[in-house]
One Martini backbone bead per residue (centre of mass of N, CA, C, O) as a GRO file, in nm:
protein
  163
    1UNK     BB    1   5.324  -5.318  -1.826
    2UNK     BB    2   5.172  -5.601  -1.870
    3UNK     BB    3   5.226  -5.912  -1.994
    4UNK     BB    4   4.945  -5.919  -2.130
    5UNK     BB    5   4.966  -5.652  -2.284
    6UNK     BB    6   5.210  -5.720  -2.440
    7UNK     BB    7   5.110  -5.974  -2.582
    8UNK     BB    8   4.866  -5.827  -2.735
    9UNK     BB    9   5.035  -5.642  -2.888
   10UNK     BB   10   5.216  -5.843  -3.036
   11UNK     BB   11   4.975  -5.987  -3.184
   12UNK     BB   12   4.857  -5.744  -3.318
   13UNK     BB   13   5.101  -5.677  -3.487
   14UNK     BB   14   5.134  -5.941  -3.631
   15UNK     BB   15   4.855  -5.949  -3.772
   16UNK     BB   16   4.878  -5.681  -3.922
   17UNK     BB   17   5.147  -5.746  -4.081
   18UNK     BB   18   5.064  -5.996  -4.228
   19UNK     BB   19   4.833  -5.842  -4.384
   20UNK     BB   20   4.998  -5.635  -4.518
   21UNK     BB   21   5.179  -5.829  -4.683
   22UNK     BB   22   4.955  -5.988  -4.824
   23UNK     BB   23   4.850  -5.731  -4.988
   24UNK     BB   24   5.167  -5.708  -5.126
   25UNK     BB   25   5.194  -6.019  -5.267
   26UNK     BB   26   5.034  -6.060  -5.533
   27UNK     BB   27   5.310  -6.028  -5.722
   28UNK     BB   28   5.445  -6.266  -5.540
   29UNK     BB   29   5.575  -6.554  -5.554
   30UNK     BB   30   5.548  -6.819  -5.326
   31UNK     BB   31   5.640  -6.925  -5.044
   32UNK     BB   32   5.624  -6.996  -4.693
   33UNK     BB   33   5.777  -6.906  -4.364
   34UNK     BB   34   5.767  -7.056  -4.042
   35UNK     BB   35   5.962  -6.943  -3.767
   36UNK     BB   36   5.815  -7.091  -3.524
   37UNK     BB   37   5.539  -7.257  -3.449
   38UNK     BB   38   5.457  -7.365  -3.171
   39UNK     BB   39   5.099  -7.347  -3.141
   40UNK     BB   40   4.994  -7.237  -3.444
   41UNK     BB   41   4.852  -6.963  -3.493
   42UNK     BB   42   5.011  -6.835  -3.728
   43UNK     BB   43   4.988  -7.065  -3.920
   44UNK     BB   44   4.681  -7.048  -3.942
   45UNK     BB   45   4.667  -6.765  -4.052
   46UNK     BB   46   4.832  -6.818  -4.300
   47UNK     BB   47   4.633  -7.012  -4.436
   48UNK     BB   48   4.421  -6.782  -4.476
   49UNK     BB   49   4.604  -6.585  -4.637
   50UNK     BB   50   4.753  -6.848  -4.807
   51UNK     BB   51   4.578  -7.090  -4.960
   52UNK     BB   52   4.781  -7.126  -5.240
   53UNK     BB   53   5.029  -7.174  -5.048
   54UNK     BB   54   5.303  -7.276  -4.943
   55UNK     BB   55   5.382  -7.396  -4.603
   56UNK     BB   56   5.666  -7.371  -4.384
   57UNK     BB   57   5.753  -7.532  -4.077
   58UNK     BB   58   5.960  -7.449  -3.795
   59UNK     BB   59   6.086  -7.691  -3.545
   60UNK     BB   60   6.208  -7.882  -3.261
   61UNK     BB   61   5.890  -7.936  -3.212
   62UNK     BB   62   5.571  -8.029  -3.062
   63UNK     BB   63   5.322  -7.749  -2.954
   64UNK     BB   64   5.061  -7.792  -3.111
   65UNK     BB   65   4.773  -7.793  -3.236
   66UNK     BB   66   4.636  -8.031  -3.426
   67UNK     BB   67   4.504  -7.819  -3.630
   68UNK     BB   68   4.820  -7.678  -3.667
   69UNK     BB   69   4.948  -7.911  -3.839
   70UNK     BB   70   5.158  -7.993  -4.050
   71UNK     BB   71   5.260  -8.161  -4.279
   72UNK     BB   72   5.531  -8.351  -4.357
   73UNK     BB   73   5.630  -8.174  -4.595
   74UNK     BB   74   5.596  -7.886  -4.403
   75UNK     BB   75   5.765  -8.007  -4.168
   76UNK     BB   76   6.055  -7.879  -3.989
   77UNK     BB   77   6.291  -8.049  -3.807
   78UNK     BB   78   6.483  -7.863  -3.577
   79UNK     BB   79   6.728  -7.649  -3.584
   80UNK     BB   80   6.700  -7.379  -3.747
   81UNK     BB   81   6.994  -7.310  -3.804
   82UNK     BB   82   7.018  -7.568  -3.967
   83UNK     BB   83   6.762  -7.615  -4.147
   84UNK     BB   84   6.761  -7.344  -4.315
   85UNK     BB   85   7.030  -7.392  -4.465
   86UNK     BB   86   6.894  -7.684  -4.609
   87UNK     BB   87   6.583  -7.617  -4.749
   88UNK     BB   88   6.587  -7.559  -5.059
   89UNK     BB   89   6.506  -7.834  -5.197
   90UNK     BB   90   6.225  -7.854  -5.048
   91UNK     BB   91   6.107  -7.587  -5.122
   92UNK     BB   92   6.235  -7.489  -5.433
   93UNK     BB   93   6.237  -7.182  -5.349
   94UNK     BB   94   6.208  -6.885  -5.309
   95UNK     BB   95   6.046  -6.661  -5.096
   96UNK     BB   96   5.795  -6.425  -5.006
   97UNK     BB   97   5.777  -6.525  -4.691
   98UNK     BB   98   5.911  -6.446  -4.350
   99UNK     BB   99   5.840  -6.572  -4.024
  100UNK     BB  100   5.991  -6.453  -3.715
  101UNK     BB  101   5.958  -6.643  -3.394
  102UNK     BB  102   6.248  -6.620  -3.185
  103UNK     BB  103   6.233  -6.482  -2.938
  104UNK     BB  104   6.342  -6.463  -2.573
  105UNK     BB  105   6.406  -6.189  -2.403
  106UNK     BB  106   6.720  -6.196  -2.442
  107UNK     BB  107   6.956  -5.993  -2.563
  108UNK     BB  108   7.185  -6.179  -2.621
  109UNK     BB  109   7.023  -6.407  -2.764
  110UNK     BB  110   6.898  -6.222  -2.985
  111UNK     BB  111   7.162  -6.131  -3.114
  112UNK     BB  112   7.261  -6.408  -3.196
  113UNK     BB  113   7.018  -6.483  -3.373
  114UNK     BB  114   7.038  -6.250  -3.565
  115UNK     BB  115   7.326  -6.327  -3.683
  116UNK     BB  116   7.236  -6.613  -3.808
  117UNK     BB  117   6.959  -6.526  -3.953
  118UNK     BB  118   6.995  -6.311  -4.161
  119UNK     BB  119   7.157  -6.472  -4.396
  120UNK     BB  120   6.922  -6.684  -4.426
  121UNK     BB  121   6.692  -6.495  -4.511
  122UNK     BB  122   6.829  -6.378  -4.751
  123UNK     BB  123   6.870  -6.633  -4.911
  124UNK     BB  124   6.533  -6.715  -4.926
  125UNK     BB  125   6.458  -6.424  -5.039
  126UNK     BB  126   6.282  -6.270  -5.265
  127UNK     BB  127   6.219  -6.046  -5.474
  128UNK     BB  128   5.967  -5.861  -5.296
  129UNK     BB  129   5.988  -5.976  -5.030
  130UNK     BB  130   5.914  -6.067  -4.697
  131UNK     BB  131   6.015  -5.972  -4.347
  132UNK     BB  132   5.892  -6.092  -4.027
  133UNK     BB  133   6.019  -5.971  -3.709
  134UNK     BB  134   6.085  -5.959  -3.362
  135UNK     BB  135   6.369  -5.911  -3.474
  136UNK     BB  136   6.641  -5.757  -3.542
  137UNK     BB  137   6.780  -5.718  -3.869
  138UNK     BB  138   7.063  -5.780  -4.097
  139UNK     BB  139   6.942  -5.621  -4.408
  140UNK     BB  140   7.099  -5.433  -4.644
  141UNK     BB  141   6.900  -5.503  -4.914
  142UNK     BB  142   6.676  -5.381  -4.744
  143UNK     BB  143   6.356  -5.246  -4.638
  144UNK     BB  144   6.236  -5.072  -4.402
  145UNK     BB  145   5.917  -5.060  -4.293
  146UNK     BB  146   5.662  -4.902  -4.223
  147UNK     BB  147   5.448  -4.876  -3.980
  148UNK     BB  148   5.151  -4.896  -3.878
  149UNK     BB  149   4.939  -4.787  -3.700
  150UNK     BB  150   4.988  -4.877  -3.348
  151UNK     BB  151   5.294  -4.960  -3.393
  152UNK     BB  152   5.557  -4.989  -3.219
  153UNK     BB  153   5.870  -4.931  -3.238
  154UNK     BB  154   6.027  -5.261  -3.202
  155UNK     BB  155   5.804  -5.476  -3.188
  156UNK     BB  156   5.841  -5.495  -3.501
  157UNK     BB  157   5.957  -5.622  -3.818
  158UNK     BB  158   5.974  -5.483  -4.169
  159UNK     BB  159   6.083  -5.629  -4.473
  160UNK     BB  160   6.212  -5.553  -4.814
  161UNK     BB  161   6.317  -5.698  -5.107
  162UNK     BB  162   6.522  -5.496  -5.354
  163UNK     BB  163   6.729  -5.681  -5.529
   0.00000   0.00000   0.00000
């Protein structure tokens, strides 16, 4: 498969799963975290899916289109490993959805990222909330959700906190 085909499939899976989670979060209040703002495409889509929720975006720099830039209260700059650990007072409560787009494509780096990311995601996700990640996470109190048809297992991971 070409890298372009792989990219298209990844973004299609991401969009499908974000919409899937949004449809199931109507009874779970709380903000949304976007870990890895990048160029802002996913953040922009989250704004459409969750127009009445606060969305906090994390990244170490600005790489997004100006129309996809969160305001200063909702953009958290720095290394996500550090800022996510201490964002609680700013976010104000546990969140309904965390989207993690932090994969590097390098298996060793991704394994290390998953190791530090998993407990932080667990800390910030409220009961009934979803975590959507390109990386497999170790979330023992969560249930891995079945993926909708057309999404290859391992392409993306969707978890729900049933704690």
